[in-house]
C-alpha positions in Angstrom: -0.2 0.3 -0.2 1.3 3.4 -1.2 1.1 6.0 1.8 0.7 9.4 0.9 4.2 11.2 0.7 5.1 14.9 1.6 5.1 15.4 -2.3 1.1 14.6 -2.0 1.0 17.6 0.2 3.2 20.7 -0.8 -0.3 22.3 -1.7 -1.2 23.6 1.5 -2.8 26.7 2.2 -1.4 29.0 4.7 -3.8 28.9 7.9 -5.7 32.4 8.5 -5.3 32.9 12.4 -6.5 36.6 13.1 -8.4 37.3 16.2 -11.9 36.3 16.4 -14.6 37.2 18.7 -14.4 36.7 22.4 -14.6 32.5 23.2 -17.7 31.0 25.4 -17.5 27.5 26.4 -19.8 26.0 29.2 -19.5 24.5 32.5 -21.9 22.0 33.9 -21.4 21.1 37.8 -23.7 19.3 39.6 -25.7 20.9 42.7 -26.4 19.7 46.0 -29.3 21.8 47.6 -31.0 21.2 50.8 -34.7 20.4 51.1 -35.9 24.2 51.3 -33.5 25.3 48.3 -35.0 22.3 46.6 -38.3 23.6 47.1 -37.0 27.3 46.0 -35.6 26.0 42.9 -38.6 24.7 41.7 -40.8 27.9 42.3 -38.3 29.8 40.3 -39.1 27.4 37.7 -42.8 28.2 38.4 -41.7 31.8 38.2 -40.3 31.3 34.9 -43.0 29.0 33.3 -45.5 31.2 34.6 -43.8 34.2 33.0 -43.4 32.4 29.3 -47.4 31.4 29.5 -48.1 34.8 30.7 -46.6 36.8 27.6 -47.4 33.7 25.5 -51.2 34.5 26.1 -50.5 38.3 25.5 -48.8 37.7 22.4 -51.9 35.2 20.9 -54.5 37.9 22.2 -52.8 40.7 19.9 -52.1 38.1 16.6 -56.0 37.2 17.5 -57.2 40.5 17.3 -55.0 41.7 14.6 -52.8 44.0 16.6 -49.1 44.0 16.0 -46.8 44.0 18.2 -43.1 44.0 18.8 -41.9 40.2 19.7 -38.4 41.4 21.0 -37.2 40.4 24.8 -37.0 44.3 25.8 -40.8 45.1 24.2 -42.5 41.8 25.6 -40.3 42.2 29.4 -41.7 45.9 29.3 -45.0 44.9 29.2 -44.4 42.2 31.9 -43.5 45.4 34.3 -46.2 47.0 33.7 -48.8 43.8 34.2 -46.8 41.8 36.9 -48.0 43.5 40.0 -51.7 42.6 38.2 -51.0 39.1 37.0 -48.8 38.3 39.4 -48.5 40.3 43.1 -46.5 37.5 44.5 -43.3 38.2 42.0 -41.5 39.5 44.7 -41.0 36.0 46.5 -38.5 35.1 43.0 -35.6 36.4 41.7 -36.8 38.8 38.5 -34.0 36.7 36.6 -36.6 33.9 36.7 -39.5 35.5 34.9 -36.8 37.5 32.4 -35.4 34.5 31.7 -38.7 33.1 30.8 -39.8 35.6 28.3 -36.1 35.6 26.9 -37.2 32.2 25.9 -40.4 32.9 24.6 -38.9 35.7 22.3 -36.3 33.5 21.3 -39.3 31.1 20.2 -41.1 33.3 18.4 -38.1 34.7 16.8 -37.3 31.0 15.4 -40.7 31.1 14.5 -40.6 33.7 12.1 -37.3 33.1 11.0 -38.3 29.8 9.9 -41.3 30.9 7.9 -39.4 32.8 5.6 -36.7 29.8 5.4 -33.8 31.1 7.4 -33.2 28.5 9.4 -33.1 25.6 7.1 -35.0 22.8 9.3 -38.4 23.6 7.5 -41.7 25.1 9.3 -41.7 25.5 13.2 -44.8 25.6 14.6 -46.0 28.6 16.8 -44.8 28.7 20.4 -47.5 26.4 22.8 -47.5 26.6 26.3 -45.8 25.3 28.7 -47.2 22.3 31.2 -47.1 22.3 34.7 -46.3 18.7 34.6 -44.1 16.7 32.5 -42.1 20.0 31.2 -37.9 20.6 31.9 -37.5 22.5 35.4 -34.8 25.1 34.4 -34.1 28.6 34.5 -31.5 31.2 34.3 -29.3 34.4 35.5 -28.2 36.7 33.4 -27.6 39.9 35.7 -26.8 40.9 39.1 -24.7 39.2 41.5 -24.6 35.6 40.7 -22.3 32.5 40.2 -18.7 32.3 41.9 -18.2 33.0 45.5 -15.2 34.8 46.8 -12.7 32.7 49.1 -15.6 29.8 48.5 -14.8 26.8 45.8 -17.9 24.8 46.5 -20.6 27.0 46.7 -22.6 28.9 44.1 -24.2 32.1 44.9 -27.9 31.7 43.4 -30.3 35.4 44.0 -33.3 34.9 46.6 -32.1 31.2 47.1 -28.4 32.1 48.8 -25.3 29.9 48.6 -25.8 26.8 47.4 -23.4 23.9 47.7 -21.8 22.1 44.4 -20.7 18.5 44.1 -16.9 19.6 42.9 -14.9 22.3 43.2 -16.4 24.6 41.0 -13.8 27.4 41.2 -11.1 25.3 39.9 -13.3 24.2 36.8 -14.0 27.8 36.2 -10.6 29.5 37.0 -10.2 33.2 36.3 -13.1 33.5 33.4 -15.9 35.7 33.8 -19.3 34.1 34.3 -21.6 35.5 32.0 -24.8 33.2 32.4 -25.7 30.8 34.8 -28.9 28.3 34.0 -30.0 26.1 36.7 -32.1 22.9 35.7 -33.1 19.7 37.2 -32.4 16.5 34.9 -32.8 13.3 36.4 -33.7 14.0 39.7 -30.7 16.0 40.5 -30.2 19.6 40.1 -27.3 21.5 38.1 -26.2 24.4 37.0 -24.9 25.6 33.7 -22.0 28.3 33.8 -21.4 30.1 30.6 -18.0 31.6 31.3 -15.8 34.0 28.6 -12.1 33.3 28.2 -9.9 36.1 29.3 -7.9 36.3 25.7 -9.8 36.3 23.0 -6.8 35.5 20.0 -7.0 32.2 18.4 -4.1 29.6 19.2 -0.8 30.7 17.5 -0.3 27.8 15.0 1.6 25.2 16.1 5.3 24.7 14.7 7.3 21.2 14.7 10.2 22.2 13.0 10.0 21.2 9.1 7.3 18.1 10.2 3.9 19.1 10.1 1.7 16.4 11.3 -1.4 15.8 9.6 -4.6 13.1 9.8 -7.3 12.2 8.0 -10.7 10.9 9.8 -13.3 8.8 8.5 -15.8 8.6 11.3 -18.7 5.4 11.2 -20.5 3.2 12.9 -18.3 0.2 13.2 -15.4 2.5 14.7 -16.0 6.2 15.5 -13.1 7.3 14.1 -10.5 5.5 12.0 -6.9 7.8 11.4 -5.0 7.5 8.3 -2.2 6.5 10.2 -4.1 3.3 11.5 -5.2 4.8 14.7 -9.2 3.1 15.6 -11.0 4.8 17.9 -14.4 1.9 18.9 -17.8 3.4 19.0 -18.8 3.1 22.5 -22.6 2.6 21.2 -23.9 3.9 24.5 -27.3 3.6 23.6 -27.4 0.2 22.5 -25.3 -1.0 25.9 -27.9 0.6 28.0 -31.3 -0.9 25.7 -31.9 -4.1 27.7 -32.1 -1.9 30.9 -33.9 1.1 29.7 -36.6 -1.7 27.9 -37.2 -2.9 31.3 -37.0 0.4 33.3 -39.8 1.9 30.8 -42.0 -1.3 31.2 -41.9 -0.7 34.5 -42.9 2.8 33.8 -45.6 2.2 31.9 -47.3 0.0 34.8 -47.1 3.1 36.9 -50.5 5.4 37.5 -50.3 8.4 36.1 -49.9 11.0 38.6 -48.5 8.9 41.4 -45.1 9.3 43.2 -44.2 5.9 42.1 -44.6 7.0 38.4 -42.5 10.0 39.5 -40.0 8.1 40.7 -39.6 5.6 37.9 -39.4 8.3 35.3 -36.0 9.4 37.1 -34.7 6.3 36.8 -35.4 6.0 33.1 -34.1 9.7 33.1 -30.9 8.6 34.8 -30.1 5.7 32.2 -30.5 7.5 29.5 -28.3 10.8 30.9 -25.3 7.6 32.2 -25.2 6.7 28.4 -25.2 10.0 27.5 -22.5 10.7 29.6 -20.9 7.7 28.3 -21.3 8.6 24.5 -19.7 12.7 25.6 -16.7 11.2 27.3 -15.5 9.0 24.1 -16.3 11.8 22.1 -14.2 14.2 24.1 -11.0 11.9 24.6 -11.1 11.2 20.5 -11.5 15.0 19.7 -8.9 16.2 22.7 -6.3 14.0 21.3 -6.8 14.8 17.6 -6.8 18.5 18.6 -3.5 18.1 20.4 -1.5 15.8 18.9 -1.8 16.5 15.1 -1.4 19.9 13.1 -3.7 19.3 10.3 -6.9 17.5 10.5 -8.9 16.5 7.8 -12.9 15.3 8.0 -16.0 14.7 5.5 -18.9 17.5 5.3 -21.3 14.7 5.9 -24.7 15.1 5.2 -26.1 13.4 8.5 -29.7 14.8 8.0 -29.9 12.8 4.6 -28.4 9.9 6.1 -31.0 9.9 9.0 -33.6 9.0 6.0 -31.9 5.6 6.2 -34.0 3.8 9.0 -31.7 0.9 9.5 -28.6 3.4 10.0 -30.7 5.9 12.1 -30.5 4.4 15.2 -26.9 4.2 14.8 -26.1 7.8 13.8 -27.9 9.2 16.6 -25.8 7.0 19.4 -22.8 7.9 17.1 -24.0 11.9 17.4 -21.3 12.8 14.4 -22.8 16.1 14.5 -21.4 16.9 18.1 -17.9 15.1 16.8 -17.5 18.1 14.8 -18.6 21.0 17.0 -16.2 19.8 19.7 -13.5 18.9 16.9 -14.3 22.7 15.6 -13.9 24.5 18.8 -10.7 22.3 20.1 -8.5 22.9 16.7 -9.3 26.5 17.7 -8.0 26.2 21.3 -5.2 24.1 20.7 -3.9 25.9 16.8 -4.8 23.1 14.9 -6.0 23.5 11.3 -9.2 22.0 10.1 -10.1 21.2 6.8 -13.2 19.9 5.6 -13.9 17.9 2.0 -16.5 18.0 0.0 -19.5 15.5 1.2 -19.3 14.4 -2.4 -16.1 13.3 -2.7 -16.1 9.2 -3.2 -13.4 8.5 -0.5 -14.4 5.4 0.0 -15.0 4.0 -3.4 -11.2 5.7 -4.2 -8.2 3.4 -4.2 -5.9 4.9 -2.2 -2.9 3.6 -3.8 -3.7 4.7 -7.4 -6.6 6.7 -7.7 -9.0 4.5 -9.2 -12.6 5.0 -8.4 -14.4 1.9 -8.2 -18.3 2.5 -9.5 -20.4 0.6 -7.0 -19.5 0.0 -3.1 -21.6 -1.9 -0.8 -22.1 -0.8 3.0 -21.6 -4.7 3.6 -18.1 -4.6 2.0 -15.6 -4.1 4.9 -12.9 -4.7 3.0 -11.7 -2.3 0.1 -10.6 -4.2 -3.3 -8.4 -2.5 -6.3 -9.8 -4.2 -9.7 -6.5 -2.1 -11.0 -3.5 -1.9 -8.7 -4.7 -4.9 -6.6 -4.9 -3.0 -3.1 -6.7 -4.7 -0.4 -7.1 -2.7 3.2 -9.9 -1.7 5.1 -12.5 -0.1 4.2 -12.5 3.1 6.9 -8.7 3.0 6.5 -8.6 3.5 3.0 -11.6 6.7 3.2 -9.1 8.3 6.3 -6.1 8.0 3.9 -8.2 9.4 1.1 -9.8 12.4 2.9 -5.8 13.3 4.6 -4.9 13.8 1.1 -8.0 15.5 -0.2 -8.0 17.9 2.8 -4.2 18.5 2.1 -5.0 19.6 -1.6 -5.3 23.3 -2.1 -8.7 25.0 -2.2 -10.2 26.0 -5.6 -13.6 28.3 -6.3 -16.6 26.5 -7.7 -19.2 27.8 -10.4 -20.4 30.1 -7.7 -16.9 31.6 -7.0 -17.0 29.9 -3.4 -13.9 27.9 -2.5 -13.7 24.5 -1.9 -11.7 21.4 -1.6 -12.0 18.1 -3.7 
């Protein structure tokens, strides 16, 4: 097998590494609230829901009467501030941020609805926002202004206005560091409260391009269901198949849930059991993706991946479940920002490039290659190689080629 030589990679385009906008990242920590604080958290989530439904009712009434009102967050919040003493005289019991986050969420939903009507979102038509139910809905709210978040000289506590100090299950000061907290979202998942902190990095410029002398380490990455990622140098990262491994316990838990009486406490406890299984599967999946993408961003200087049409691939009902479990979109998202942080260049290869059908030795393109064929056989040169490895080598070579302009004048790769 002939591997790509350095001569095949001389057409590299210099990567532009100018200053970018501030980079934000999320830090999620588990909370350990007292019983009294749990009641307050539920109350704040209820305040979020009440403001959302109240303002949505106002929007629907104006829409039905033919009145034109602004759907912006500031306009809706102004209306709420004028009406809150009448519709919610108890509003002082909770932080104003709980009500504001509900209005902000509604404004975002209305904007998404409006954009989808003119095709701006690229995901088809989106329905008009609906009222949030007290039962079955996700409990959450957010803080964006005021004094909240990290407490000085307290590594295991978070300040929540109107609630006070809430103990954390880990050292949140170590996780956040010296970065500025711009938003804090509190949510309940699988019976446990969490805080999601949006933090801004103190330095906004991209990491400088890494220089390893005359040697530039490049790699092609082929994503798949059998193996999560196959690299062009032969390294293979196995697919965790998180949901598949939890399928048996999930089926048993869901059958028990179906037997519980709706509205009972036992049904609520069993629902938390099902949610816990889902969260454990998601944690296993995210752990594998984080470790793989971190290794790639820190080990290689230039990384090439395919621009996969995941939405189109999901139409195949036999592959849909495996594709959802593999989370190719999350893999690409993490790899993008980690390459930016570590100074690695990420090249995206055209989705129509036949990486699997092309021989990595002689360049012959096979007309057909069935999915069940896991070994690639070249009819021209006789090369026999693993299908995924062959594709990864071709992706590496295609990503290393110079960019050209298509008929629309857009920069593309082969």
